[in-house]
C-alpha positions, 0 to 999 in steps of 0.5 A: 585535465581531460581525464579529470573532466571525464571522471567528473562527467561519470560522477555526475552521470552516475549521480543522475542515474542513481535509483531512488531508495526503497522505503520499508516501514518498521511498525514496532520500531517507529522507524523507516528503513531506507534501502539502496536498490543497487547495493541492497543495504540499509543506508539510513533509518529515519525515526517516525512517530509510533506505529507507521503502517502505510505510506502514500505519495503526494499528487505532485510526487514531491513528498512521500507521506508516512502515516504514524497511527499511534502518534496521530501524525504524518511524516513527509519525506523526499521520495528521491533522497529520503530527506525529512521535510516536515511533520503534520500533527493532529491527524487522528490515528492515520492507519491507512491513507489514500488520495482521490484520483482527482487529487482533491481529497485525502482519506484516512482510516482510524484503525483503533478509533473506528472512523474514516476521515475525509480531508480537503487537500489544496496541494500543501495543507489538509483540512478535515471535511468530515469524520464518519463513524464506522464499524469495528477496526477500519482497515484498508481503502480504495477510491474508484477512478472517478473519485466518487466512491471510497470503499473501506474494509472493517476488519473486526466486524467483517464488513465493507462500506462505500462512501459517496465522496460528494455527499460524504455519506455512507452509501451502503454497508455489506457483510464480508468473510472473516477479517477483510483487509486490503481492497483493490478495484479493477481499472473499469471500476466494475469489480472490487477485490477484498482480501480475507485475512481470516480466510483463505482467499479473495472475495470479488464483488460486482460494484457496477450497480446500485448495490454490490453483488458477491460473485466469487471467492478466489482461493489464494491461501490462508491469510489473504491480505495485501494487494499490489497491481502488476502494472499490466492492467490485467493482473494483481498480486495478493500476499497470503500472510499465513500461507507464506505465499503470494498469488498472481490473480488474473482479474479478467478471468478472476483466477489464480495464474501463478504462485510464489513462495514468500517467507515469514508473513508476507505483507505489503508489496511494491513491484519493479518497473518491469514487473519482474521483481516483488519487494515484500515486507516479511512481517515476522522476520524483520526483512525486506524480501525480493522475489524474482517472478521469472524463477519464482524464487527468493532472490535476496533478503535485506535486514530491516526493523521490527514488524516491517509493513509498508513498502514503497519506491518511486521507481515502480510498475504502474499501480494497476 
């Protein structure tokens, strides 16, 4: 009886300690792979709408939102159990998505329809506040820490725009290098980093004044694409999709301080809570790749679906 009770406690304790899954979006399979980070196997595959590319956690941390660009929908899943909660339709071409830090606004970019949408969020529902026509192929978003400014890259017209969240009008528009993709802001809101997928590095803009100033191009590698903060408020990773590397940038000195081999078109990333492991989508190999930053080597790969893109897990390092 006592042994059975102990076994029960172990079972309960084990369930309580189970790590939340890693989610990998399979853009060309219309699905999300759910990865167990202990056995490193795909334990579930969830059907989504067409072309899921990016995902984001709701402010209450109870739902992970998967944006299905070609299906004009958002899929809500439980970030701990991967249970499907609901689908919201009528969201036009949600390619990339982000909540403002004050949790009042939800912003999406329409990659194929060339607009930025600003939705009011009441904790449950989304109500479109304004649709802003943009230049060609809006790609990625960043919102400053004060929830005042949205930055969005325009991939095919090679531009960067800033939108005032209060007036919901475009504040400024500037040209960038070739094919700007992801955008990352430093914690003090002074600098904005822009990955140049059509180039070989990251542009750094001073956005602290009335108009932005290009201050530097950090050479990282061909196809600089997606950012992920290391979690120490000093460094950020950028995936170089053509060079098949990931660079670690010190955004105090604005220099590359480390580099890691990342096979087969590294794209979106997440980072383990201690900052040691990078979980990256190997876009061209149908794999999730785990990189050990201490040994600077690939630790393992997990098979997923076609064209894996977004990667996310609830148990992660801080975003900056």
